C-alpha positions in Angstrom: 102.4 96.9 122.5 101.6 99.9 124.1 97.9 98.5 125.0 99.9 95.4 126.2 101.8 97.4 128.6 99.2 99.1 130.4 97.3 96.0 130.2 99.7 94.8 132.8 100.0 97.3 134.7 102.8 99.9 133.6 102.3 103.1 134.8 101.0 105.5 131.1 103.0 108.4 132.3 106.4 105.9 131.7 105.6 106.3 127.7 105.0 108.4 125.2 103.9 108.5 121.9 105.2 110.8 118.9 102.7 110.6 115.8 101.4 113.8 113.8 98.5 111.7 113.1 97.7 109.7 115.4 93.9 111.3 117.2 94.7 110.7 120.8 97.1 108.6 122.9 95.7 106.3 125.9 94.8 108.5 129.2 98.0 109.6 130.7 100.4 109.2 127.8 101.8 111.9 126.3 101.4 112.8 122.6 103.9 114.9 120.7 103.3 115.9 117.1 107.2 116.7 116.4 110.4 116.0 117.5 111.3 119.2 118.8 108.2 118.3 121.1 109.6 114.9 122.2 113.2 116.3 122.9 112.3 118.6 125.8 110.2 115.7 127.8 112.9 114.0 129.0 113.4 109.8 127.9 115.9 107.1 128.0 115.3 105.0 125.2 112.8 105.7 121.6 111.1 102.6 120.0 111.2 103.0 116.2 107.8 101.5 114.9 107.4 102.3 111.2 108.1 100.9 108.0 111.8 100.1 107.2 111.6 102.0 103.9 111.1 105.1 105.8 114.6 104.6 108.2 116.8 106.7 105.8 114.1 109.9 105.2 113.0 109.8 108.9 116.3 109.0 110.9 117.7 112.6 110.6 114.7 114.3 112.0 114.3 112.0 115.1 118.6 112.3 115.8 117.6 114.7 118.2 116.1 112.2 120.1 118.6 109.6 120.5 121.5 111.1 122.1 124.3 109.7 124.0 122.0 108.3 127.3 119.6 107.0 124.7 118.7 103.5 124.2 117.3 103.0 120.4 114.7 100.0 120.1 114.2 98.7 116.7 110.9 97.1 115.4 111.9 97.7 112.1 111.5 94.0 110.2 114.5 93.6 108.3 116.6 96.0 109.7 120.4 95.3 111.2 121.7 96.7 114.7 124.3 97.7 112.6 121.9 100.0 110.9 119.9 101.1 113.3 124.0 102.0 114.4 124.8 104.0 111.4 121.0 106.1 111.4 121.9 106.8 114.7 125.2 107.1 115.6 125.1 109.1 119.1 123.0 106.7 121.0 124.8 104.5 123.1 123.1 101.2 122.6 120.4 99.5 120.5 117.7 96.9 120.3 116.0 94.6 117.9 112.4 93.8 119.0 110.5 91.4 117.1 106.7 90.9 119.0 103.5 90.4 116.8 100.0 91.0 117.7 99.3 89.1 120.6 101.1 91.7 122.8 98.0 93.2 123.2 96.7 90.2 125.2 100.4 89.6 127.1 100.6 86.4 124.7 103.5 87.4 122.5 106.6 86.1 122.4 109.1 89.0 122.1 112.8 88.6 119.9 115.4 90.9 121.0 118.9 91.3 119.8 120.9 94.2 121.5 124.5 95.8 121.1 125.5 98.1 124.0 123.6 97.4 126.5 125.3 96.9 130.3 124.0 93.6 131.8 121.9 95.1 134.6 120.0 97.4 131.7 120.1 94.0 129.4 117.8 93.1 132.7 115.8 95.4 132.4 114.6 95.3 129.3 114.4 91.7 129.3 111.8 92.3 132.2 109.5 95.6 130.1 109.6 93.0 127.2 108.2 90.3 128.9 105.1 92.2 130.5 104.2 91.6 126.7 104.0 88.1 127.1 107.9 85.9 126.9 110.7 87.9 125.8 114.0 85.6 124.2 117.1 87.4 123.2 118.3 85.7 120.3 122.3 86.1 120.6 123.3 85.3 116.9 121.9 87.9 115.0 122.3 86.7 111.8 119.2 83.9 112.9 117.2 86.7 113.6 115.0 87.1 110.3 114.5 83.3 110.7 113.0 83.2 114.4 111.0 86.5 113.2 109.3 84.7 110.6 108.2 81.7 113.2 108.1 83.8 115.9 106.3 87.6 114.4 104.8 86.5 111.1 103.8 83.2 112.3 100.2 84.1 113.5 99.3 85.5 109.9 100.5 81.6 108.8 98.1 80.4 112.1 95.3 82.4 111.1 95.9 81.5 107.5 95.2 77.7 108.7 92.3 78.8 110.8 90.7 80.0 107.5 92.1 77.5 105.5 90.5 74.6 107.5 87.4 76.4 108.5 86.7 77.1 104.5 87.0 73.1 103.6 85.0 72.3 106.4 82.3 74.7 104.8 83.1 73.7 101.2 82.0 69.9 102.6 78.8 71.1 104.2 79.3 73.1 106.9 77.8 76.3 107.9 80.5 79.0 107.0 79.8 80.8 110.6 79.9 77.7 112.4 83.0 76.2 110.8 84.8 79.6 111.6 83.3 79.5 115.5 84.5 76.0 115.8 88.0 76.3 114.4 89.0 79.0 116.1 88.0 77.7 119.3 89.7 74.7 118.7 92.6 76.0 117.3 92.6 77.8 120.9 92.1 75.1 123.0 94.7 73.1 120.9 97.6 75.9 121.3 97.0 76.5 125.5 97.1 72.6 125.6 100.3 72.4 123.7 101.6 75.4 126.2 100.5 73.8 129.4 101.7 70.4 128.4 105.1 68.1 129.2 104.5 66.6 125.4 105.8 68.3 122.3 102.6 68.9 119.6 103.8 66.0 117.4 103.2 63.4 120.4 100.2 65.6 121.4 98.9 64.8 117.5 99.7 60.9 117.8 97.6 61.2 121.0 94.6 62.7 119.3 94.7 60.3 116.3 94.7 56.6 117.7 95.6 54.0 114.9 93.0 53.0 112.7 91.0 56.1 113.4 89.4 59.2 112.1 91.8 61.7 113.1 94.2 59.2 111.9 93.1 59.1 108.3 92.8 62.6 107.8 96.9 62.9 109.5 97.6 60.5 106.7 96.8 63.3 104.2 98.9 65.8 106.5 101.8 63.9 106.4 102.0 62.1 103.3 105.7 63.2 101.7 105.9 65.3 104.2 104.3 67.9 102.2 102.6 70.1 105.0 106.4 70.7 106.6 107.9 71.1 103.4 105.3 73.9 102.9 105.9 75.3 105.7 110.0 75.1 105.5 109.4 77.2 101.6 106.7 79.6 103.6 109.2 80.6 106.8 112.1 80.7 103.4 110.7 83.2 101.5 110.1 85.5 105.0 112.8 85.3 106.4 114.7 86.1 102.9 112.3 88.9 102.8 114.1 90.6 105.5 117.2 90.4 104.4 116.0 92.1 101.3 114.9 94.6 103.4 118.4 95.1 104.9 119.5 95.4 101.4 118.0 97.8 99.8 118.3 100.3 103.3 121.8 99.8 102.3 
């Protein structure tokens, strides 16, 4: 995310990193090793980026950074706004944030939910995360885990599809490296076309698959008994359920 903001032209001086182990921060970005150092530097928000299971142990050490003038932004998968509020009770606002890896290149959906922001602050938050791609507010937090499964975890599923498609081509006789290159470029082009098209992806698929042609023959395999859709529904269901489970583990 930091790389994405800097690539988008944000001033490095706007950011600071608190990390006891990081070798170095990008040029112009302050690097602190301990909360005591960061607390004296001045800030209006903190962004939590560690494993959700560490919330209980790390929150007490970070509370000095989350006073009544501070908004706490959380990248912690499955952790609710209420849990963030309980961990940082003095903070004036809380924001759940879920990007994906494409934030580095400014092409990530960024899912947001908030508690305590004023309308003006909400617009500022929207503008900040829009720099990473497309920020979308989720007004019903109960759906946050499902949206995270789609937009946050989704790249992993796409990568798996690319790998499987290329692997299948290699199993049928294509050179493995060539198959990966072709599959990757094909998916990039198909996604770009879908993003800029007035047609939905289903209609685009039908445009490619003419009746009685080669593509339609393959599509018939994917479409049989809705097997692909049912598989992906189960994938999203399991992913979203893990988010809820993480929240229960933290309590």
